[in-house]
C-alpha positions in Angstrom: 0.0 -0.1 -0.1 2.8 2.2 0.6 4.3 2.3 -2.4 1.2 2.6 -4.4 0.2 5.7 -2.5 3.3 7.3 -2.7 4.3 6.4 -6.3 1.4 5.0 -8.3 -2.0 6.8 -7.1 -3.8 5.8 -10.0 -3.6 2.2 -8.8 -4.0 2.8 -4.8 -7.6 2.1 -4.9 -7.6 -1.7 -6.9 -4.5 -2.1 -4.5 -6.6 -1.6 -2.0 -9.5 -3.7 -2.5 -7.1 -6.3 -3.5 -5.1 -6.3 -0.4 -8.6 -7.2 1.5 -8.8 -10.2 -0.2 -5.2 -11.7 0.4 -6.7 -14.2 3.2 -8.7 -16.4 0.9 -8.0 -14.9 -3.0 -10.2 -16.7 -5.5 -9.3 -16.9 -9.7 -11.7 -13.9 -9.7 -9.0 -11.7 -7.7 -5.8 -13.1 -9.3 -7.6 -11.7 -12.7 -7.8 -8.3 -11.1 -4.4 -8.7 -10.0 -3.2 -9.6 -13.5 -5.4 -6.8 -14.8 -3.5 -4.2 -12.7 0.2 -5.5 -13.4 -1.2 -5.2 -17.1 -1.8 -1.6 -16.6 1.3 -0.9 -14.5 3.3 -2.2 -17.5 1.4 -0.4 -20.0 1.6 3.1 -18.2 5.5 2.6 -17.0 6.8 5.5 -19.1 3.9 8.1 -17.4 5.1 10.4 -15.1 4.5 13.4 -13.1 6.8 16.0 -13.5 6.5 19.2 -11.1 6.9 21.7 -13.4 9.4 24.9 -12.7 6.5 27.4 -13.7 6.1 29.5 -10.6 2.4 29.8 -10.3 1.3 30.6 -7.1 -1.9 28.6 -6.9 -2.9 27.4 -3.8 -3.3 23.7 -3.0 -6.6 21.9 -2.5 -7.8 19.4 -0.3 -11.2 17.5 -0.6 -12.1 15.1 1.9 -15.3 12.8 2.3 -16.7 10.7 5.2 -19.6 8.1 6.1 -20.2 6.5 9.3 -21.4 2.7 9.2 -21.9 2.8 5.1 -20.9 -0.6 5.1 -23.6 -3.1 5.5 -21.9 -6.3 6.3 -19.3 -5.1 8.4 -20.6 -1.9 9.5 -17.4 -0.1 9.4 -16.7 3.9 8.6 -14.7 4.9 5.8 -13.1 8.4 5.1 -10.6 9.8 2.6 -9.0 12.7 1.0 -7.4 13.9 -2.1 -4.9 17.1 -2.1 -4.4 18.7 -5.3 -1.3 21.0 -6.3 -1.7 22.6 -9.7 1.8 23.0 -10.6 2.4 19.2 -11.3 2.3 18.0 -15.3 1.7 14.6 -16.6 4.5 13.6 -19.4 4.1 11.5 -21.8 
C-alpha cells in the first residue's frame, strides 16, 4: 500500500481492494491482479513531473466520510485528495 500511495496513486484503490482479499484469494481476484499488473506495464512511461513554472496557486484538499455505510461490516470510511496545480503528466 505504501508504494502504491506514494508512487502510483492511480492504482491505489485497486491495490487497496485486492489487499483486503489476500487471506483467501479467488480466481477472479487473481485475474484482477493480472489486470493491474498489465496496466502498470502499459503505463510505465507515464510520469508526474513538478514543473518549474512559478504559479502561486494554492493547493486544494477535498475530503469525504461516511459513518457505517458498509452494511456487512458496519465500518466507517473516510478519505482525502490533495491537489497541487503545478504538476503535469509527462508522456
